[in-house]
C-alpha positions in Angstrom: 0.0 0.0 0.0 2.8 2.4 0.9 4.7 1.6 -2.3 1.5 2.4 -4.4 0.9 5.6 -2.5 4.5 6.8 -2.7 4.7 6.0 -6.4 1.8 8.4 -7.1 -0.9 5.8 -7.2 -2.8 7.1 -4.2 -6.2 6.0 -5.4 -5.0 2.4 -5.9 -3.5 2.5 -2.4 -6.8 3.4 -0.9 -8.6 0.7 -3.0 -6.0 -1.8 -1.8 -6.3 -0.9 1.9 -10.1 -1.1 1.6 -9.9 -4.6 0.1 -7.6 -5.6 2.9 -10.0 -4.2 5.5 -12.9 -6.2 3.9 -10.9 -9.4 4.0 -9.7 -8.9 7.6 -12.2 -6.6 9.2 -10.8 -7.1 12.7 -7.2 -6.3 11.8 -6.7 -2.8 13.4 -3.4 -2.2 11.5 -5.4 -1.6 8.3 -7.3 1.2 9.9 -4.1 2.8 11.1 -2.7 2.4 7.6 -5.7 4.1 6.1 -5.5 7.0 8.6 -1.8 7.3 7.8 -2.7 7.5 4.0 -5.3 10.2 4.7 -2.8 12.3 6.7 -0.1 11.9 4.0 -2.6 12.8 1.2 -3.7 15.9 3.2 0.0 16.9 3.5 0.6 16.4 -0.3 -2.5 18.4 -1.0 -1.5 21.3 1.3 2.0 21.3 -0.1 0.8 21.5 -3.7 -1.6 24.3 -2.7 1.2 26.2 -1.0 3.3 25.9 -4.2 0.4 27.2 -6.2 0.0 23.9 -8.1 -3.8 24.3 -7.9 -4.8 21.6 -10.4 -2.7 19.0 -8.5 -3.9 20.3 -5.2 -7.5 20.0 -6.3 -6.9 16.4 -7.4 -5.5 15.5 -4.0 -8.3 17.3 -2.2 -11.0 15.6 -4.3 -9.4 12.3 -3.5 -9.3 13.3 0.2 -13.0 14.1 -0.1 -13.8 10.6 -1.1 -11.9 8.9 1.7 -12.2 11.3 4.7 -14.9 10.2 7.1 -16.4 12.7 7.7 -15.1 15.2 5.2 -13.5 18.2 6.8 -14.9 21.6 6.0 -11.4 22.8 5.3 -11.2 20.2 2.5 -14.2 21.7 0.8 -12.8 25.2 1.2 -9.5 24.2 -0.4 -11.3 22.6 -3.3 -13.2 25.9 -3.8 -10.0 27.9 -3.6 -8.3 25.7 -6.1 -11.2 26.2 -8.5 -11.1 29.9 -7.9 -7.4 30.3 -8.5 -7.6 28.3 -11.7 -10.3 30.7 -13.0 -13.3 28.3 -12.6 -15.4 30.7 -10.7 -18.7 28.9 -11.2 -17.3 25.6 -9.9 -15.9 27.5 -6.9 -19.3 28.9 -6.2 -20.9 25.5 -6.3 -18.6 24.2 -3.6 -19.0 27.4 -1.6 -22.8 27.2 -1.8 -22.6 23.5 -0.6 -20.5 24.7 2.3 -23.1 27.4 3.0 -25.8 24.8 3.3 -23.7 23.1 6.0 -22.8 26.4 7.7 -25.7 28.8 7.0 -24.6 31.4 9.5 -21.0 31.7 8.2 -20.7 35.4 7.4 -17.2 35.0 6.0 -18.4 32.4 3.5 -21.4 34.6 2.5 -19.0 37.5 1.9 -16.7 35.4 -0.2 -19.6 34.3 -2.4 -20.7 37.9 -2.8 -17.3 39.0 -3.8 -16.9 36.4 -6.5 -20.3 37.4 -7.9 -19.3 41.1 -7.7 -15.7 41.1 -8.8 -15.2 38.1 -11.0 -18.6 37.3 -12.6 -19.9 40.9 -12.5 -23.3 39.5 -11.5 -24.4 42.4 -9.3 -27.9 41.3 -8.4 -26.5 38.0 -7.1 -23.8 39.8 -5.2 -26.4 42.1 -3.6 -28.4 39.1 -2.6 -25.5 37.5 -0.8 -24.4 40.8 0.7 -27.9 41.3 2.1 -27.9 37.8 3.4 -24.6 38.5 5.1 -25.9 41.8 6.6 -29.0 39.9 8.0 -26.8 37.2 9.5 -24.4 39.7 11.0 -27.3 41.6 12.6 -28.8 38.4 14.0 -25.4 37.4 15.4 -24.7 40.7 17.0 -28.3 40.9 18.4 -27.7 37.5 20.0 -24.5 38.8 21.7 -25.5 42.3 22.7 -29.3 42.4 22.6 -31.7 44.4 20.4 -30.0 47.7 21.1 -26.6 46.7 19.7 -26.8 49.1 16.8 -27.2 52.0 19.3 -24.3 50.8 21.3 -22.1 50.7 18.2 
């Protein structure tokens, strides 16, 4: 499994480890090996991302998405960033909108979506929609912290 992984055949390595787990479900070493593969793949993906190799990073993050249980939100964010940095704004928005469904109150995420619509796609009505949503969520959050009069306090 390690030889497959280190020779660039990460998907085959994951397939092999899953086959081994099915054959010997009580062997705990296979679970440790799978966890190790996931950690190594995450490191490869992050390194490719840091080196601005966004297509390669996206490949690694997409593979990570298939084998992480549960999939980390950071993995989805990195996929969206890879799509964005390679000029695939619509694909980036799809991932970000999926994330927004998982985190409906994430103001930073709403703002990011609005900026892509505004700056990159020049779709001002959609940008305004998300900016309004962000404003509403911000107001709800601040009201929960400081009460109804938070605007006066500010």
